FILUMTOR-629453 format. One record per residue (C-alpha): x, y, z negated. Coordinates in steps of 0.001 Angstrom, whole numbers. Example, Ala and Ser with C-alpha at 12.3 -4.5 7.8 and 13.67 -1.06 7.14 Angstrom:
ROGU:12300:-4500:-7800
ROGU:13670:-1060:-7140
This chain:
ROGU:-84993:177713:-158522
ROGU:-86853:180914:-157983
ROGU:-88270:179656:-154677
ROGU:-89401:176319:-156062
ROGU:-90982:178097:-159012
ROGU:-92960:180412:-156725
ROGU:-93924:177395:-154661
ROGU:-95251:175572:-157673
ROGU:-97085:178717:-158776
ROGU:-98622:178972:-155373
ROGU:-99672:175425:-155283
ROGU:-101204:175846:-158852
ROGU:-103060:178827:-157616
ROGU:-104517:176980:-154662
ROGU:-105500:174040:-156968
ROGU:-107315:176506:-159393
ROGU:-109097:178110:-156455
ROGU:-110092:174678:-155048
ROGU:-111431:173604:-158436
ROGU:-113374:176718:-158856
ROGU:-114854:176381:-155339
ROGU:-115837:172765:-156029
ROGU:-117271:173645:-159515
ROGU:-119207:176872:-158559
ROGU:-120361:175829:-155059
ROGU:-119745:172361:-153773
ROGU:-120668:170563:-157095
ROGU:-123040:173262:-158464
ROGU:-126575:172006:-159112
ROGU:-128224:173927:-156224
ROGU:-125613:172736:-153726
ROGU:-125110:169146:-155034
ROGU:-127718:167390:-152842
ROGU:-126388:168948:-149628
ROGU:-122689:168439:-150421
ROGU:-123313:164750:-151367
ROGU:-125230:164098:-148076
ROGU:-122402:165534:-146163
ROGU:-120112:163523:-148268
ROGU:-122136:160295:-147303
ROGU:-121988:161200:-143582
ROGU:-118176:161721:-143999
ROGU:-117827:158505:-145729
ROGU:-119687:156813:-142870
ROGU:-117291:158205:-140229
ROGU:-114122:157520:-142393
ROGU:-115289:153948:-143183
ROGU:-116126:153380:-139520
ROGU:-112725:154517:-138320
ROGU:-110888:152562:-141056
ROGU:-112767:149395:-140253
ROGU:-111858:149803:-136571
ROGU:-108173:150484:-137397
ROGU:-107782:147567:-139890
ROGU:-109668:145161:-137577
ROGU:-107533:146017:-134556
ROGU:-104335:144930:-136382
ROGU:-105395:142196:-138720
ROGU:-108281:140313:-136936
ROGU:-107393:138490:-133793
ROGU:-110878:137813:-132741
ROGU:-111751:141582:-132931
ROGU:-109949:142517:-129726
ROGU:-111728:139809:-127843
ROGU:-115203:141250:-128575
ROGU:-117402:143310:-126227
ROGU:-117676:146988:-126636
ROGU:-121117:146671:-128437
ROGU:-119819:143916:-130565
ROGU:-116963:145924:-131779
ROGU:-119322:148899:-132542
ROGU:-121542:146555:-134596
ROGU:-118430:145035:-136355
ROGU:-117340:148585:-137381
ROGU:-120838:149589:-138372
ROGU:-121187:146510:-140604
ROGU:-117873:147452:-142207
ROGU:-119209:150761:-143421
ROGU:-122536:149309:-144449
ROGU:-120586:146914:-146677
ROGU:-118674:149822:-148307
ROGU:-121891:151709:-148902
ROGU:-123600:148556:-150287
ROGU:-120789:147911:-152888
ROGU:-120712:151607:-153871
ROGU:-124424:152030:-154351
ROGU:-124866:148639:-155928
ROGU:-122292:149399:-158629
ROGU:-123794:152836:-159292
ROGU:-127329:151485:-159436
ROGU:-126359:148658:-161794
ROGU:-124646:151276:-164067
ROGU:-127761:153498:-164220
ROGU:-130239:150690:-164637
ROGU:-128498:148507:-167142
ROGU:-125555:150373:-168776
ROGU:-126334:154081:-168820
ROGU:-128782:155367:-171393
ROGU:-130143:157979:-168981
ROGU:-133359:155879:-168300
ROGU:-133422:154028:-171611
ROGU:-136858:153760:-173308
ROGU:-135055:154576:-176604
ROGU:-134066:157948:-175309
ROGU:-136556:160641:-176276
ROGU:-135413:163343:-173909
ROGU:-138421:163596:-171575
ROGU:-140346:161148:-169405
ROGU:-138325:158371:-167746
ROGU:-139855:159251:-164269
ROGU:-138345:162772:-164503
ROGU:-134816:162042:-165681
ROGU:-131813:162738:-163571
ROGU:-128029:163704:-163922
ROGU:-125529:165292:-161582
ROGU:-123988:161881:-160990
ROGU:-127357:160291:-160174
ROGU:-128120:163150:-157699
ROGU:-124665:162975:-156120
ROGU:-124867:159099:-155751
ROGU:-128321:159345:-154125
ROGU:-127062:162014:-151805
ROGU:-124206:159832:-150499
ROGU:-126788:157140:-149812
ROGU:-128977:159641:-147932
ROGU:-125915:160599:-145868
ROGU:-125294:157032:-145066
ROGU:-128921:156222:-144065
ROGU:-128989:159335:-141825
ROGU:-125725:158395:-140067
ROGU:-126651:154734:-139727
ROGU:-130179:155489:-138461
ROGU:-128617:157877:-135857
ROGU:-126467:155032:-134595
ROGU:-129396:152577:-134515
ROGU:-131384:155120:-132443
ROGU:-128519:155874:-130130
ROGU:-127742:152236:-129283
ROGU:-131288:150908:-129821
ROGU:-131947:148000:-129893
ROGU:-128350:146758:-130043
ROGU:-127768:147368:-133683
ROGU:-131284:146457:-134799
ROGU:-134837:146507:-133887
ROGU:-137972:148231:-135276
ROGU:-137652:146417:-138625
ROGU:-134276:148188:-139210
ROGU:-135784:151572:-138236
ROGU:-138744:151058:-140575
ROGU:-136358:149855:-143353
ROGU:-133904:152756:-143067
ROGU:-136653:155422:-142678
ROGU:-138547:154317:-145690
ROGU:-135371:154017:-147699
ROGU:-133973:157369:-146593
ROGU:-137263:159259:-147274
ROGU:-137632:157730:-150742
ROGU:-134087:158260:-151716
ROGU:-134009:161828:-150366
ROGU:-137236:162694:-152273
ROGU:-135989:161150:-155460
ROGU:-132717:163129:-155132
ROGU:-134237:166503:-154342
ROGU:-137216:166331:-156743
ROGU:-135487:164390:-159632
ROGU:-138557:162183:-159797
ROGU:-138593:158346:-159971
ROGU:-134815:158006:-159906
ROGU:-134969:154922:-162054
ROGU:-136999:153052:-159520
ROGU:-134894:154323:-156700
ROGU:-131831:152783:-158358
ROGU:-133625:149552:-159157
ROGU:-134613:149128:-155432
ROGU:-131067:150084:-154267
ROGU:-129667:147176:-156372
ROGU:-130929:145025:-153643
ROGU:-128032:146320:-151487
ROGU:-126048:143556:-153221
ROGU:-127222:141195:-150488
ROGU:-125750:143409:-147645
ROGU:-122052:142250:-147895
ROGU:-123128:138573:-147665
ROGU:-125408:139275:-144694
ROGU:-122527:141100:-142943
ROGU:-120186:138378:-143646
ROGU:-122543:135840:-142092
ROGU:-122465:137908:-138924
ROGU:-118666:138313:-138986
ROGU:-118226:134406:-139462
ROGU:-120692:133751:-136660
ROGU:-119058:136306:-134249
ROGU:-115623:134888:-135085
ROGU:-116840:131363:-134087
ROGU:-116753:129924:-137645
ROGU:-120372:129076:-137813
ROGU:-119555:125478:-138700
ROGU:-117057:126338:-141372
ROGU:-117465:125840:-145030
ROGU:-117158:129453:-145600
ROGU:-120328:130029:-143540
ROGU:-122132:127345:-145542
ROGU:-121069:128852:-148912
ROGU:-121910:132282:-147754
ROGU:-125475:131057:-146661
ROGU:-126009:129703:-150109
ROGU:-124807:132966:-151672
ROGU:-127305:134866:-149511
ROGU:-130140:132599:-150585
ROGU:-129559:133143:-154336
ROGU:-128578:136822:-154084
ROGU:-131724:137516:-151926
ROGU:-133981:135601:-154355
ROGU:-132650:137579:-157311
ROGU:-132240:140964:-155907
ROGU:-134905:141217:-153172
ROGU:-137678:138969:-154583
ROGU:-137406:138703:-158398
ROGU:-136142:142155:-159005
ROGU:-138986:143688:-156948
ROGU:-141332:141868:-159188
ROGU:-139652:143514:-162196
ROGU:-140015:146933:-160528
ROGU:-143758:146553:-160312
ROGU:-143922:145191:-163832
ROGU:-141931:148208:-165152
ROGU:-144267:150610:-163237
ROGU:-147233:148853:-164774
ROGU:-145649:149368:-168341
ROGU:-144889:153054:-167723
ROGU:-147883:153844:-165685
ROGU:-148757:156744:-167988
ROGU:-145572:158389:-166982
ROGU:-145682:157467:-163357
ROGU:-149132:159064:-162899
ROGU:-147674:162316:-163806
ROGU:-145473:162454:-160856
ROGU:-146378:164657:-157858
ROGU:-148700:163015:-155351
ROGU:-145950:162221:-152824
ROGU:-143667:160779:-155474
ROGU:-146501:158732:-156805
ROGU:-147280:157433:-153309
ROGU:-143656:156490:-152644
ROGU:-143371:154517:-155943
ROGU:-146122:152165:-154893
ROGU:-145905:152119:-151058
ROGU:-142086:151964:-150358
ROGU:-141363:148961:-152783
ROGU:-144499:147147:-151424
ROGU:-143495:147508:-147824
ROGU:-139950:146471:-148551
ROGU:-141094:143623:-150621
ROGU:-143289:142235:-147689
ROGU:-140276:142651:-145387
ROGU:-138035:140950:-147920
ROGU:-140360:137980:-148178
ROGU:-140386:137693:-144376
ROGU:-136653:137798:-144129
ROGU:-136382:135358:-146980
ROGU:-138444:132824:-145063
ROGU:-135970:133023:-142188
ROGU:-133008:132717:-144593
ROGU:-134588:129597:-146134
ROGU:-135231:128071:-142660
ROGU:-131733:128910:-141514
ROGU:-130183:127337:-144735
ROGU:-132218:124174:-144169
ROGU:-131033:123878:-140573
ROGU:-127444:124466:-141566
ROGU:-127634:121763:-144402
ROGU:-129391:119290:-142083
ROGU:-126683:119506:-139526
ROGU:-124008:118641:-142082
ROGU:-125817:115363:-143305
């Protein structure tokens, strides 16, 4: 009994020390951006390895893929995990949390942030850094110049918003567009698995169309409208933040329209083949 009590006390002591370390250093405001970025990179590595492990045992087609196809398969697995995470967080801050509510009188909406918002954006920065590193390392196997532009713009904008605390509302609005990533990845999985003529492929294509229309076309229009309504607050941001609020959504919106045209053409072809 004495030994077990000492063991329990030792475990409790280690727990208290770990909590103190996390509170005073890892999750303290000055260190939060850096620990969250490292957490995002760690999430990328763990998610990549888990995707590889699960796919090896549960997906017969995985073992028959080429080396680069397996790498892309794993990469899309972690991108799906990140997309689900940041979409849920972004929806919470934009629609449910009162942090950015116009009814809240605590400061300008363009300068509001919280420990959770900073941590969440840091995780995204870590993901974008890790994914961009893989794209460069295996270029152009995992994506061409459009992916580099997309990830670079997104990473810079999210990092600036996280470190400065400026424009986090607009950052989360734009990140809601990640809701389309799981459907796009599923399209690649189905195609790679030889299920391009399946009903699942058709249904997924329709989902991509409507999700893209809502999250990457209409939502971006609302972002610009919100900026217009709150321009008196936006103009008080630092010059670089002000620049990002207009340039990043504009460039991404153009890219989204170009990709939407390809999605529409692909859906038309798929429907035509089934008639």
